[in-house]
C-alpha positions as CSV (number, residue, x, y, z in Angstrom):
1,X,43.2,-27.6,-63.9
2,X,40.8,-29.3,-66.2
3,X,42.4,-29.9,-69.6
4,X,39.3,-31.2,-71.1
5,X,37.9,-27.7,-71.5
6,X,40.9,-26.4,-73.6
7,X,40.0,-26.1,-77.3
8,X,41.8,-28.6,-79.4
9,X,44.2,-27.0,-81.8
10,X,44.1,-28.1,-85.4
11,X,47.4,-29.6,-86.5
12,X,47.1,-27.7,-89.8
13,X,46.9,-24.4,-88.0
14,X,50.0,-25.1,-85.9
15,X,51.9,-26.2,-89.0
16,X,50.8,-23.1,-90.9
17,X,51.8,-20.9,-88.0
18,X,55.3,-22.5,-87.8
19,X,55.8,-22.2,-91.5
20,X,54.9,-18.5,-91.5
21,X,57.1,-17.8,-88.5
22,X,60.0,-19.6,-90.2
23,X,59.4,-17.7,-93.5
24,X,59.3,-14.3,-91.8
25,X,62.4,-14.9,-89.7
26,X,64.5,-16.4,-92.5
27,X,63.7,-13.8,-95.1
28,X,66.4,-11.2,-95.4
29,X,67.0,-8.4,-97.8
30,X,70.2,-9.4,-99.5
31,X,70.6,-5.7,-100.6
32,X,71.3,-4.9,-96.9
33,X,74.8,-6.4,-97.3
34,X,75.6,-4.3,-100.4
35,X,77.8,-1.2,-100.0
36,X,77.0,2.3,-101.1
37,X,79.1,5.5,-101.0
38,X,78.7,9.0,-102.2
39,X,81.4,11.6,-103.1
40,X,80.8,15.3,-103.4
41,X,82.6,17.5,-105.8
42,X,82.5,21.3,-105.9
43,X,83.2,23.6,-108.8
44,X,86.9,23.3,-109.7
45,X,88.5,26.4,-108.2
46,X,92.0,24.9,-108.2
47,X,91.6,22.0,-105.8
48,X,93.1,19.5,-108.2
49,X,95.3,21.8,-110.3
50,X,95.9,25.1,-108.6
51,X,97.3,26.7,-111.7
52,X,94.3,25.8,-113.9
53,X,91.1,26.6,-111.9
54,X,87.9,26.7,-113.9
55,X,87.6,29.7,-116.2
56,X,84.3,30.3,-117.9
57,X,80.8,31.7,-117.7
58,X,79.0,28.8,-116.1
59,X,77.3,29.7,-112.8
60,X,79.7,29.0,-110.0
61,X,77.2,27.4,-107.6
62,X,77.5,24.2,-109.6
63,X,78.3,20.9,-107.8
64,X,78.3,17.2,-108.5
65,X,77.8,14.0,-106.5
66,X,79.2,10.6,-107.6
67,X,77.3,7.7,-106.0
68,X,78.5,4.1,-106.2
69,X,76.1,1.2,-105.4
70,X,77.5,-2.3,-105.2
71,X,75.4,-4.8,-107.2
72,X,74.6,-8.5,-106.6
73,X,76.3,-9.4,-109.9
74,X,79.7,-7.9,-108.8
75,X,79.4,-4.7,-110.9
76,X,78.7,-1.2,-109.6
77,X,75.9,1.2,-110.4
78,X,77.5,4.6,-110.8
79,X,75.1,7.6,-110.5
80,X,76.1,11.2,-111.1
81,X,73.9,14.0,-109.9
82,X,74.6,17.5,-111.0
83,X,73.2,20.5,-109.1
84,X,72.5,24.0,-110.5
85,X,72.7,23.0,-114.2
86,X,72.0,25.3,-117.1
87,X,68.7,24.6,-118.8
88,X,69.1,23.0,-122.2
89,X,72.9,22.5,-122.0
90,X,74.4,19.0,-122.4
91,X,76.9,18.0,-119.7
92,X,79.6,15.4,-120.6
93,X,80.7,13.4,-117.6
94,X,83.5,10.9,-117.6
95,X,86.1,8.9,-115.7
96,X,89.6,9.2,-117.1
97,X,92.1,6.6,-116.1
98,X,95.2,8.0,-114.5
99,X,98.3,7.7,-116.7
100,X,102.0,8.7,-116.8
101,X,102.0,12.1,-118.4
102,X,105.1,11.1,-120.4
103,X,103.0,8.5,-122.3
104,X,100.0,10.6,-123.2
105,X,99.7,12.6,-126.4
106,X,99.3,16.0,-124.7
107,X,101.3,15.3,-121.5
108,X,98.2,14.9,-119.3
109,X,98.3,12.7,-116.2
110,X,95.3,10.8,-117.5
111,X,94.2,8.8,-120.5
112,X,92.4,11.5,-122.6
113,X,89.8,8.9,-123.8
114,X,87.2,8.3,-121.2
115,X,86.9,4.9,-119.7
116,X,83.5,3.8,-121.1
117,X,83.3,0.7,-118.9
118,X,83.4,2.8,-115.8
119,X,81.5,6.0,-116.6
120,X,81.0,8.0,-119.7
121,X,77.6,9.7,-120.1
122,X,75.9,12.9,-121.1
123,X,72.9,14.6,-119.5
124,X,70.8,17.6,-120.4
125,X,70.6,20.3,-117.8
126,X,67.2,21.5,-116.7
127,X,68.1,24.6,-114.7
128,X,68.2,22.5,-111.5
129,X,69.2,19.0,-110.5
130,X,69.8,16.2,-113.0
131,X,71.1,12.6,-112.7
132,X,72.4,9.9,-115.0
133,X,73.5,6.3,-114.2
134,X,75.6,3.6,-115.7
135,X,76.5,0.1,-114.7
136,X,80.3,-0.1,-114.3
137,X,81.9,-3.5,-115.0
138,X,84.3,-3.0,-112.1
139,X,83.6,-4.0,-108.5
140,X,82.7,-1.6,-105.8
141,X,85.9,-2.4,-103.9
142,X,88.1,-1.9,-106.9
143,X,86.4,1.5,-107.7
144,X,86.8,2.8,-104.2
145,X,90.3,1.4,-103.4
146,X,92.5,0.6,-106.4
147,X,91.0,2.4,-109.4
148,X,93.2,5.4,-110.2
149,X,91.3,7.9,-112.2
150,X,89.9,11.3,-112.5
151,X,86.2,12.2,-112.4
152,X,85.4,15.0,-114.8
153,X,82.4,17.2,-115.7
154,X,82.9,19.3,-118.7
155,X,81.6,22.8,-119.1
156,X,78.8,22.6,-121.6
157,X,79.1,26.3,-122.5
158,X,82.6,25.8,-123.9
159,X,84.1,23.6,-126.6
160,X,84.9,20.1,-125.3
161,X,88.5,19.8,-124.4
162,X,90.3,16.8,-122.8
163,X,93.5,18.8,-122.2
164,X,92.4,22.2,-121.0
165,X,91.5,21.6,-117.3
166,X,90.4,25.2,-116.9
167,X,87.3,24.2,-119.0
168,X,86.4,21.5,-116.5
169,X,83.6,22.3,-114.1
170,X,84.7,19.4,-111.9
171,X,88.0,17.5,-111.9
172,X,89.0,15.3,-109.0
173,X,90.1,11.8,-108.0
174,X,87.4,9.3,-108.9
175,X,85.5,8.0,-105.8
176,X,87.9,9.5,-103.2
């Protein structure tokens, strides 16, 4: 074989090729390692409190999805999506920390004040699907394993009550 006829390669071309190959193989999307989970909640028909199923006039095809996305900073993005909302009505959505009923003012098994650092938002219904997000200061692992709380969506067609569970469209364990 006659090597004198092979074209000479430019050192700069080789170096650039190696740099490009290294850059492409070493680039990774750090978000690939971040966890995400979704939890579906149906209209409260007594799943959580059999003696206090939802009682009201809101359409019963209502549902909610709670999605948790782990963030690089150690916090968690909490997104709630409501399906089959009533147009123009404001939905109050909260996490309520679990508590000993003997220590709460009205004997509820949860702190009646929503936990603002986890999730406490309102969103206007549009007759279909609406979403709202909040960055929680708790880690994804804590929210999905050790955080003891209730996820609540209040009926916007009734007076807001933190003690009458029959007015809750959704009530269930938070992220379980």
